N, C-alpha and C positions, 0 to 999 in steps of 0.2 A: 748338904748332899746335893748334891747338881739337880738339878729342874729341868725336864722338857717336857715342851706339849707336841704332839702329832695331830699337827689340824687335817681333817679328811673331810666333802664332801661325795655323797652320794651320784653325783651328778657328772663329778670330775674323773671319769674315767677312761682309764689306758688301752684296754681291753680285753676279752676274754681268755684265760689260763686254760693254756693248751696243756693239757693231762700228760703229753707228751714229753714233757720238760723234765720230766720225771722218770726220762729211759735210763738204762743200762749197757753196761759194755763188757762182753765177754770174748778174750782173746786167748788164743794160744799162744800162752804166754808163759811160764812160769810155770808153776801149780794152780792156774787158773781152771785148766781144764781138765786136767788127770791131777787126781787127788784134790781137787775141787766140785766144780758140777757133778764131774764122772768119774765115780771110786765104785768100779763094781767087787772090788774084792772089800769094801767095809763091810761090817756086819749090819748096819744099818740103810744098805744099798736096797732099794725096791728091783724090781725085775731088767729097768732099763739104766742100774748102775747109778740113780740118782739119789745121794741120804736123805733119808726121811727131816733126819733132823736139823738138816741144810732148809730142805724143802719148807719146813717149817717158817723158818728165817725169814728166808729172801722173801716167804709171800705175803711179810707183815708192809714189806716197801712197797707194796700194791705198783711197782713197774710197770709201765703200761708198754715198753717197747723193748728191746734188746737186740744190741747190735754184737754184729760176729762176721767171720772169723778173726776180724783186725782190723783196725791197726797197722803194725808195720807188716806183719805177720802175713796179712791179705795179699801183699804184693810179691808174694812169690809161691800161692796155694792156687793150685788147678783143683776146683772142685770134685772131679773127677775122681780121685784119688781117696775122697773119703764116702765115698758109697757103694753099696755093693757088700760082699760077703767079706766081712773083716780079714778072714785069713787071705785074702786075696787084695787087700788092701796093703801097700809098700811102707815100708819103714824110710823113712828118709831124714836127711838131716836140713833143718830149718836153717837158712842161711841167715835169718832176722838176728833173731837171739841164739844162735850155735847151739842147739838143742836138736835131741832126736825126736820126730814125729811121726809114732805108729799109725795115723788116721782112725784110730779106732772111734773117735767121736769126728761127725760129719755132719752134714745137711739134715740127713733122716733124723740122727740123733738129736741135733741141735731143736729140728720143729717138734718133734717128742714130750722136749724139756720146756717149751716155748707153752704148748698147750698144758703140759702141767700147769703151769705157773701165771697162767692167761698172760701171757708176754708177746706182742704184736714182733714178729720175727725183722728185724733190719741186716741186710746180706750184704756185704761190701764185696763188687768186684774186684778183678786182679786186674789191674790198668798199670801194674809194673812189667811182670815178665810174661803175663796171660795178652790178651785179644781181645777186641769190641766182642768178635762173632763166642770167643769163649763165655763173656758177659750172657750173651743174648741166649745162648745154649741153657744156661742156668737157669736162667728165667723160664723155657720152654719148660724143663725139667721139674721145676717149683712150680707152674700156673696154669700149665697148659691141659685140656683132656687126653685122654691116652687117645692113641692113633697116629703119634710122632714118633721119631727116633729118642728123643730124650724123654717125651711125658711114659712112652711104655718102658724105658729103661726105669723110672721110676715105679711103674707098676709092676714091675720085677722086681723090684726093690721092696716089695711089701705096701705099697701104698695107692692105691686107686684113683683116688680122688686128689686132686690139686689141692696145693697147701695154700695159694692165693698171698702168695707175699708180695706186700704192695710195696716196702721200702727200699731202696737200694742205692747204697754209696758207687761213685764213680771212683771207685780207686781210693788211696788214702795219701795225703801228705805227698800228692807227687812235687811239692813243688822242694821238697828237701832232699841234698845232696845224698843224705844217708839211707834215703830209699831203691831199696831195689826197683829201677826200669824207671829211675829219676829222667825227668825231661825238660826243658824248656817250656814256660807258659802257654807260647802258641800251639807248639808239636801237643801239648796235652790236651789243649782245648778241640784241636780236630780228634785225637783218640776220644775224647770227652762226649765230643758231639757224637761219631761214628756209633758210640755204643749205644746213645742216648737214643737215636733212631733205630738201630736194630730192636733194642730191648722193647721200644715202646708199640715197634709194629707186631711184635711178638705178644704184648699184652699191655694194650693202652691205659689202665687202668692205673699202672705202679707210680710211683713220684719217686723221684731221682734227688740225689743232695751231690753235688758237682763237688770238688776239692776247691776251697779256700786257704788263703794262707793260713800255715801249718803253728806259726806261730807271731806274735809282732814284734820281733827281732828279726825279723826274716829281712833281707836286703830286696827283697821284691814284694815285700808287705803290700795290699792295697793295689799297686798296679797288677799283681798276678789275680787278683779276684776281677780287676777291669777287664785285665785281659780276653779272660775264661769267659765270663756272664757275656761280654760282648758277642764274643765267637758263638756259643751254645744258645743263646739267644731264649725263645720261649721251649727248647728239648726238656729243660730242665726246672725243677722246683723250689730247691731250698740251697744255699752256699754252704758249707760246711766253717766250722772255725773249731779251733782247737783253744786249751788254758788249761797249764800246770802252774798253779801258783806256787812261790817261795819267795821266803823271806831274803832282803837284800841284807841283814845283818842279825843278831840277838837284839833285836827292837820288839817289842810283839805290838805295842800302838803301833807304828808304824804298818808291820802286817798287815795288822786290820784295817787297815787305811787301802788297801789294792783294791778296795770296792772302786775307788775312783777309777783307778787303768783298766778293771774289766767295764766297768759303763763307758768307757771311753772308745775300747773295742769295738762292742756292741755296734757303738754309735757312727763310727767309723767306718764298719761294714755296710751298716743299714743305709750309709752315705752314699758307697760306691753304689751297693742295691739299687736306688733310686736314681741316682747317675745314671748307668746304664739302661735302666726305664722308659727315663726320661729321653735318652740319646736314641731309642732304639723305637722312639713313641707306641710303647706297649702298653697295654691293658694290664700285664701280668702283672705282680709281685713276688720277686724271689725274695723269702723268707731265710732266716738264717736259722742254723742246726749249730745247734753247740755239741757236737757229737763225741767231744773227748773233754772231758773236764776233770779236776779233781787240783788237789794240794799235794804235791809230788818232790821231794828233794833230799829225802837222808837216805831210803837203797839205791842206788841208781847204778849199781852194776846189772846190766842186761845180757852178761855174757852167760851163757849155761854151760859154756867148756865141753859141750857135745855129750852132755848126758840126758837124760827122760826126765819129765817134770822137776828140773831143777828148782832153789827156792831163789826166787829174783823178785827183786822191785817188792818184797813183804812190807810199805811201809806203813809203822808205828805211828798213829794220829797220837797229839796231845789236844789240850783244849784250846790253846791258838789256832792249829789247823783248825778242829771244828768250828770255831766260830768262823776262820775265811770260808769255811765250807758253807756257812750260815748266811755268808754276806755275799759267794756266787748265786743262792736261791732268790734271796732279798734282790739282787741286779736281774735276776729273770724274770720276776715279777715285776719289774720296773720300766722292764721291756718286754710286756705280756704282747703288746702288737706287732713285734717285731721277730723274738725268739720263740718259734713254736716247735721246736725239738730240742732235745738235751739230752747225752748219756753218759753219766757220773762212770767216769773209767777206773778201776773195775767195778767186777760185785764179791768177789771174793781170792783172798790170799792176795791177788795182786793189786797194792795199792787200793785195798779195799774196805769196805766198811763190814766186812765177818774174815775170820779165819779158820782154817780148820785142822782139826789133830785128831789123832784116834783117840783122845780123851773126851773131845768133844767140839763145839765151835765157842769162838769168843767172840763177842758183838763188840767191835772199836767204838767210840765216843762217836764219831761224826753219821752211825747208823742212826743214833737217837736223834737229831735236827733232820735226817733225810725222811722219818717216819714223821716228825712232829709237822711237817710241812705237808708232807704229802697226804695225810691223813683231812687235811682243811684246803685241799686244794680247789673245791668245785667254786666258781662262781667267778667274777672281773675284778682288776685287778685296779685299785686306785691310786688315784697320783697323791702324796703325799706332802707335805711343808712340815717338814721338822724344824722349830724353834728351841734352841738350847745352845748348852755351851759346844764349844769344836777348839780342835787342836788339828796342829798342821804337821803332818809324817814325813821324815827326811826324804822318800824317795815318791810318794805317792799323794801330794799336796794336804789341801784341807777338807777336814771331814767335821761332822757333827759328832762326839760322843756316842748318840745313840742311833743308829742303823735302823730306818722302820721301812715296811712296806703294809699292804694289807689288800686283804679278799673281800667283795659284799657278795653274800649268796642270799638270796632274799632278804629274810630277815635276820640274818647272821653278819656278822663282821668277825674277820680273823685277824691277829694284827700279829704282826713276825718283828722281834725286837730285839735288837744285839747292845749290848752295854760292853762298849769298846776300850772304856776304862780299865789301869789293870789295878786302880786301887781306890777308886771310890765309888759309894751306890748311885744308883741315880733313882731319883723319883720319873716316874714319866706319868703324861696326863694323855687320855687319848679323849678327841673330840670330835665329833662328826656333825658340822656345822648343820644340815638342814634334816636332821634325825635324831631321835634321844636316844641313846644309849641307856636300855634296861635294867640289865643282870648280866652275870657272868654265866657263861653256859658250861666253859668247861677251861682247864690251861694247864702248861704244863713248863717244866723251867729246867735249863740244864746249866750247869756249872762246875766248879770243880776247886780243889785248894792251891793249886797255883798253875800258872800258864804251862809249864811242862809236863804238867799232869796227866797220864795215859794209862788206859784199862790195859792190864797183863792176865795171863794165863794164870798165877799166883793172884792177884787184886783187881778181879774182873769189872768192879761195879764201883771206879773209885768217880768216872765218871757216868751219868745216864739221867733219863729225863725223869722227873717227880713232879707228881702235881702240885699246881700249882693255886695258893685256894687265900691268898692274901692279896684281892685285887677291889677294891671299894669304889659300888658305883651310888653317883648321885648327882643330882640338877645335870642327869641326859650325858653326864661324863665317866668314864672309868680313872682310876686312877690306881696305879702299882708301884713295887718298888724293884729294881733290877741290882741282884749284888754285882761285885767287877768281875768285868770278864763272864758273863751268862749272856743264854738266848731263851727267851720268851716266846712262847705262841700260845694265843689266846684267843679264844671264841665267846664273841660278847652279843647278847640278844639286843636286836633295836626295832624300833616302831617309829 
């Protein structure tokens, strides 16, 4: 059995964990909205069209932030189509996903959903086919007291009190040629800066996320980010980053080593942010918002063929996918000083932790990892020194078999451990150099019969989190055993 020691020190802190890294993303795509969060014909739907069974499941993830309405959809979306009496809203063809869009669910419905699930709304403005002025008008609709054109429109639509939306994305993936309204970096920077000024003039309290490189394979990767940040300057608060993980082949351990690449992407983007900050002699630091991330490579057909609520991108997650999701979260914790927001793409049906059907809700395996970490998210992230066996993946380089992060919260230490070995169990010792571990408070373990195992409607509980009780505490250290291809989240008492 392999043995690994995770060395920690309470003073070796990376930064406070921002709860907003546990956010989600809801796009008008496939069955994410219609037959997902909005399904008024379902017997379990409430007065606003939200299924009670879905609400209960999503509430377990305690997502603090929800991004909406896209994604690629946002670059062709005009927010005024989705407000007012439903019978007056237009039926349109969404060019992005080639689907019918009835606009039955829009800004006001989304805000109601956010209030029910305690989400802070994050709205993505249309800087593709839309204009900076249209973006500004949306801020007025959402955030200004009654007495002006668009705030009065909100009041007429039933909401006299402003919504107070604080988070706004300045478009989506504008570096991509697939994007409606795609333009080169200098032109996007001008458009984004114009929107930023008018939006903050309307409500100075809002925070803005500017489009960064949409993925690491783009020819303009990093250079796009530099150009945009230098032009927009102190008008923006966050740089967006996107990452969808996929394996290079049928090699589980190589896939699990992708954390190297995720870490590198964050560090490269942070380097650009520091470079621009230094070059501009600015005191303001732009942080990273990973506002789209997930595993996605199986269901790639995004053509809705002109249908309403087509089944698109309904990814089925297996055990190795789930451990990669755990790796994403570990990477965010390793960079808690840099990554201040992140949004899992998405929350229901479309590459999501839950799927809906008439017979109920299917909880996919990635759900449990998200829940395991989210419930232990309070505190500061600690630097880890992982001493143990390593291996070299074919595409992602050398990693330790055990991937580890830790959060310190007063007298509690939560440790998150992935065993990347597909064949060998591992013994892990957790050592906090300047303090003693006195007891285990609670722990959970997730694993499965093999790498490709996945939950299904017929077998919904092949992979799930179970209580972890076999953690020995002695001599101020904790010792536990991890089976192959597993993830553990353990909270320890310290003094």
